[in-house]
Every structure is written in structure tokens, then in C-alpha cells.
N, C-alpha and C positions, 0 to 999 in steps of 0.2 A: 276440499269440503270439510275442513276441520271445524268450522263454526256452524255447520248445517244442523238444523233440528231434524233428525232422521224421522221422527214421528210424523212429520208433515208429508213424508214421501210415501209412495205406494210400496207394497210388499216386494214387488219385483225390483224396484230401484234400490230398496234397502238391502236386498240380497246381494246386490253388486257392490254397493258403496259402504255400508255400515261396517265399521272395524277395519276398513282398508284405507290406508294413507300412503302417499308417496314416501319412498325411502329417504330419510333426512340426509343420509351420507352420500348417496349416489344420485338422488333425484329420480330414480326409477319409479314409474307410476304404478307398478305392480309390486306386491310385498316380496322382499327377499327371504331366503331361508337362513335363519340365524342358528347355526349348528353348534355354537360354543356351549360347553357345559358349565362354564363359570363366567362371572362378570366382575368388572373392576370394583374393588371395595373402596369405601371412603378413607380419608386420611387416618382416622382412628376407628377401626372396626371392633374394638374390644367390648363395646357395649351393645353390639348387635344381637338380635335374637335370630339364631341360626335356623329356626323353624318358621320364620316369618315369610309371608308371601307378598308383602306390600312393596318391597324393594327387590331389584334383581340381584340375587346372590349366586344362585346355582340353578340349573334348569329344572331340577326336581322341585324347587320352590316356586317355579313359574317361569316359563320361557316367553320370548317376544312373540313368536308365532302363536303360541297358546293364548296369550292375552288378546291378540287381534281377533282370533276366532271366538273367544268368549264374548267379546263385545257384539259380534255379529249375531251369534245364536241367542243371546239375551234379548237383543233388539227384535229378532224375528218372532220370538215368543211373547214379546211385551213384558219381559221380566226385569227386575231390578238388577240382578247379577246372574252370573253363570260360572260354573266350574267345568272345564273340559278335562277329561281323564283318558286313559289309554284305550278304553273300549266301552261299549254299552254296558257290559257286565261290571266293569270297573266302576262305572257311574252308579249302577244299582247298588253294588256292594259298598261304595263310598258313602252313599246316602244312608243306607241302613246301618252301617257301622257307626256313623256319626250320631244318628238320632236315637238309636235303641240301646237299651241296657238290660241286664239280667232282671227277670221278673216282669218285663213288659209283654204285652199281648198284641199280636198283629193279625188282622184279617186280610187275607189275600185271595184273589180270584181263582176259581177252578181252572180257568184258561189263562195261562201265562207262559212266557218264555221258559224253556227248560231250566236255565240257570236260576231264575227266580224261584221256580218250584224246588230246586235243590237247596237254595239258600234257606227258604222258609220251612220246607218239609224235613230237612235233614241237618244242614250245617249249623244254622243259628240256634236251633233247638239243642242239638247234641253238645255243641261247644260252649254256648254262652247262656243256656237256660232261658231263652226267649220262647214264650208260648205263642203258638200260631194256630189259626183256624182256616181251613180251605172252604170258601163260601162261593156260591153262585152269585156273583155281584151284579148280574143282570136282574136279580130279584131283590128289590130294596127291603122287603120284609125279612128275607133271609139274612141280609146284612144287619138289620136292626136286631134280630134274634141272637146274632153271634156276638154282640157287644158285651164286654165284661167291664168291671170297674177298672181294670188295669190295661184296657185297650188303648194303645197309643197311636196306632197307625192303621189306615186302610189303604191297601195298594191294589191297583188293578190296571189292566190294559184295555183300551178301546180304540179300534177293534182289537179283539183278543187273538193271540197267536196259538193255535192255527185255525180256530173255528170261525174267526171273524165276528164273534159275538159283540154286541154293543151294550155298554153300561151307561146309565144315566148319570153323567158327571155332576150336574147341578143337584140332583136329588141326593146323591151320596155325600156330596160336600155339605149340604144342609143338615143331613142327619148326623154326620161326623162332628161338625162344629157345634151343634147343639149339645153334644156329649163330650166336648173338649178333646176331640180326637183329630189328628192331622191326616191329610190325604195326599198320597203320591200317585201319579199317573204315568205309566209308560206310554208315550205318545208315538212310538216308532212307526207303527203301521199307518198312522194317519198323517204324521208330519205337521209342522206348524203351518204349512200351506193350507191344509184342510181343517185342522183343529188347533186351537190355542187354549189348553185347559186352564191356564191362569185366569182367563176371562170368566170362568165359572167359579172362581174362588179356590181352586186347588192350591195347596201349599207348596208342593214340589212336583216338577215335571222332569222326567228322565227321557232322554232321546238317544238312540244309537246313531251317532253321526256316520258310522260305517255305512249306513243304508242310504236313504234318499238324499240327505243333505250333501254327502260326498258324491254318491251317484255313479261312481265309476268302478267299484269293486276292487280298488287298489290301495285302500288304507283303512285303518281302524281308529275309532274314537268314540267317546260317549260324553254326554253333557247332563249336568243337573242345573236346572233353572229355578232360582229361588230368591229369597230376600238376601241382602248383603251379609247379614250376620250368619245365616246358615251357610252360605257359600264360603265365608272365611273359616268357619269351623271345619267344613269339609276339606278345605285346602290344608289346614293345620294337621288334621288327623289322617285323612285318607290319601292326600297327595304327598305331603312332605314327609310324614312320619310312618306311613305304610308304603308309600312309593308308587302309587298308581298313576304316575305322570305320563302324559302323551309325548311322543317324540316330536321335535320341531318339524321334521319332514312330513310326518303324518298330519300334523296340524296345518301345514302349508297346503298339502294335497286337498284336505277337506275344505279349506278356505277357497282354493281355486274352484273346486267342484260346486261350491255353494252359489257361485255367481250365475249358474244356469239352472239352479234347483227349481225355481218356480215354473220355468218353461218345461223342464223334464217332468215335473210332478203332474202337470195338467195332461201330458200325454200318457203317463202311467194311469191316471184316473180314467181317461177316455178309452184307452186300449182294454183295460181290465173290464170295464162295463160291457164293451162290445164282445169280448171273449166269453164273459159270464152269460150274457144273453144268448149267444150261440150255443153254449154248452147246455143251457137250461132247456133247449128244444130237442136235444139229442135223445133218441130212444135208448141208447146204450148207457146213458149217464143216470146214476141212481139219485144223486142230489148235487146241488151247487150251493155253496155258502159264500155269499158276497153281499155286502150291505146295500149295494146299488140295485138289487133286484126287488121289485115290489112285493114278491112273496117271501122275502127273507124276514125272519122274526123281528129283527131290530131296525127294519128299513126306515120307518117314520122317525124314530129317534136319531138314526144316522143322518137323515136329511136335516134335522135341526142342528146337530153338532158338527157336521162336516160341511164346510161352507162351499168348497169348490169341486168336490167329488168324493169318491168313496175309497180311494187308495188303490194300490196296485197289486194287492194280494187276494187270492181266492182259493177255495178248496173245493174239490169235487170227488165223487166216487163213481166207480164203474160197476155195471151189472156183470160180475164175473168172478172167477177165483183169483187167489193170491198172485200167481205168477203172470196173470194177464197184465197186471199193472207194470211189471218189469218188462214184458215183451213189448208193450205199447211204447215205452220209453225208448227202446232200441230203434224204433222207426222214426223218431223225431229228428229233424234236421236243424231247426232253428232253436228250439228249447234245449237247454243244457241241464243234465241231471246233476244238480249241485244245490247246496243250502245257501242261505242268505237271501236278500231282497234289495230292491232299490238300484240294482245294476242297470246299465243301458240294455243289456241282453236279458232275455227271459229265462227263468230258471224253474225247474220242476223237481220235486222230491216225493218219493213214495213213502208213506208212513203206514207200516203194517198193523194188522189187527192185534199184535202182541205188544204194542207199545205200552209201557208201564202206566202211562197216564190216560189210556183210552177210556177207563171207567169214569173219568171226569167229563168226557165229551158227550154231546148228544148221540142218541142211539144210531142215527144214520152213519156216523163215523166209525162205528165199531167193527165193520168189515174191512177196514183199511181205506185209505184215501190218498189223493195227491194234494200237496200244498204247492200252489203255483204263484211265482212272483213275476208278474207281467212287466216286460221291459218297454222300450220306446221304439221298437221296430214298427213296421207298417202292420196295422191290426189285421188286415186281410191276409197277409202272409202268415201271421200267427194262427189264425183260424184255419187256413188251408193246411198248415203243418199238422195241426191236431186232426183235421179231417182225414188226411192221407195216412196218418199213423193208426187211426181207428180202423180205416178200411183195410189196411195191411193185416189186421187181425180178424177181419171178417165182421167187424161191428157195424151196425146200421147207422147211417147218418142222414140228416135231412138239411136242406138249405134254409 
């Protein structure tokens, strides 16, 4: 399919074929793992740029498996180019390191992954003199009010981790570009199956490939999807000269997992909605945060931005004291107490009321809550597992 115009194909077909070519040496129809750390140099290498990524020199400059995965992820997002790095956080750091400098101002959302919070609330400020403002990016007027003459970037997630809040991508992009500000979106909770932020004019998309695109909980990787010039800058700075490169084996694992990504993602969507609807009816549950519920604050906006479903992550609270959360988890048989998301198996984590970022979340979260990453098990088994765990602690449930 080397001459195929992938843009003419469906998303599911592109997930299988984009970036995947038969091995030219063996004829194998699935990609091999190219574990070599060095590549054959030309006759006269004396004029080569050792930090370049255009030619194969050294795996830190760019590996074969990395290159195949980059083509696929760029295609799934509808992007011009893509850089794949060692983790989702490596991708976030690589983008911010490349695009920002001392004296720049960044607006970032109150609800973000903890590493993003650390980067902008501590590390970038303390080490490099970058100014930052934490803003509720679900409120466009608050974003507008936070803009300064030196604002260079607005960064947010939608849905946000862990409250599932929804930001209006199109409105933020319009406001930002009117003020010559760039926009980056962490799309991990939605995935390109549900949302492709570049279609709304976003400048940079970050995706944790560790999660849905890999889908098996066995490898780590992150991607920045952007224009070719930006991607080349990130390769030069963050990949080659800072060293955030992905291993060939991890790139191969993610490439393999990506072939079933659309099929898995639809089940994540469907299962999470079913579990959220069941939880929303339970007398022992204090709140459920999931964009697919009609009573969720960002539901109508989520319907507009999320094309095939509302993702596989939800949060909910219980009517009870701190240790009730821990005891309920001990009764679960299918759900595993662990962080991350996008795995085939369902995961649950209790976030207590003393979490340092709790003041940034809506009031209903302040007593502690669960973040749940719904897997692709049978949805009825998941609901029954929660039901029996609630009953084991004497909590009332209804069908």
C-alpha cells in the first residue's frame, strides 16, 4: 500500500495500515523491531550534522520503528508531522522546552495531569523564569482576562484529568489567535478516535501513546502532532540533544496496539457510559463526573467535540468517610487499584481529600473521589462488580 492515499480511507483502516509497510529485507508483512542503536554511515561522514534527524545515524536521532509510528499518529490526527518520544510527559516537556523561553507567559488549565501542573506551577517557573497562570479554561472570559502582553501559549486538556471538565477548543483557539498566542491541547482522555483538535485550529496536540493508542498497559510513549518545522525543532532540541527518545521496542508495541485502537476505543466509550449511567442512579453515590451524562456541565459541548463517544474515564464520589473508599476497593474483583488508563482491564484509584490540587477542583470533589478508567470487559460484569463491592460495605444500590 505504499502508493495509497490514506486520507481516502476510513479511520479504522488507517489505524491498521498507515505507517506500516512490509519489511524490505525479509518480506514480512508486519513491521520488524529494529533494535540497532547505530546505522551505517555514508562514504564521507565528515560533513554530517550529528544532531540531525533527517538521516538514520543513531537511534537517539530517530529510529526506524519510531518513524513508522510517527507516520501513523500524524495520520490519525490529520497532522502534517509528529514526534514520538519516550512518554506522554516527555512529549509535554519536549513541546514546552522547545517553544518557551525566559520571560514568556503561559496560561494553563486548573485541571491537568499532575506532571503538567508540576511543570508550570513549579519547575519552569523556578528554573527558567517562565511566568504561568492557572485558569479555569472552561470559562472563556477567565481565559481572556488572564492574557498578558507576553502570553505565548494556552495549554489545556479536554476532557480534563481527573474531573472530566470540557473546554471549548474552538473558542479558545479563536481568542488565542486573535492575540497572537499559540494553543496546545492534551488529547489523551479523548484520543483521536473521539476528538482531533487540529480540526479546530489548535497549533499543537499532545497524546500519551501509553494510554488508548497502545491500549495494553505494557509500553510507554508520547506524541506531539504539529507542523513539520515545529516537529523538526522538537527533534533537534528535546529528542536528540536532551535525549527523550523512545525505545524501538516500545515504539513497536504501540504500533502493534494501534491496529485495534478504534475497536477498543468504541468499547471504552460504550462501557464508560453504561457504568456512569448506573452510578448516577445509586443512592450511595454523591456525584458522577462523565461527559456522556446529560446532567454533566460540559455535556452539550462534549457532544459537539467528541464525535464517537465520551471516552473511558469517569470520576465519582461516595457518601461516606475517608476509609470507606479504601474498603470498597478491597471488595472489587474485576477493577484493579492502579493508576493509568486505556488498558484492556478496568482500573480505579482513590484520590483523597488532602490532595494538594483539590482546591482547583469543583466542590463535590473535595471530600475525596475515585478516578475510574473503564476497560473493555463486559459492561454488565463491571456494573455487577461495583454493585457487590458496594453491598459488601452495606451501601444501598438500585437496578
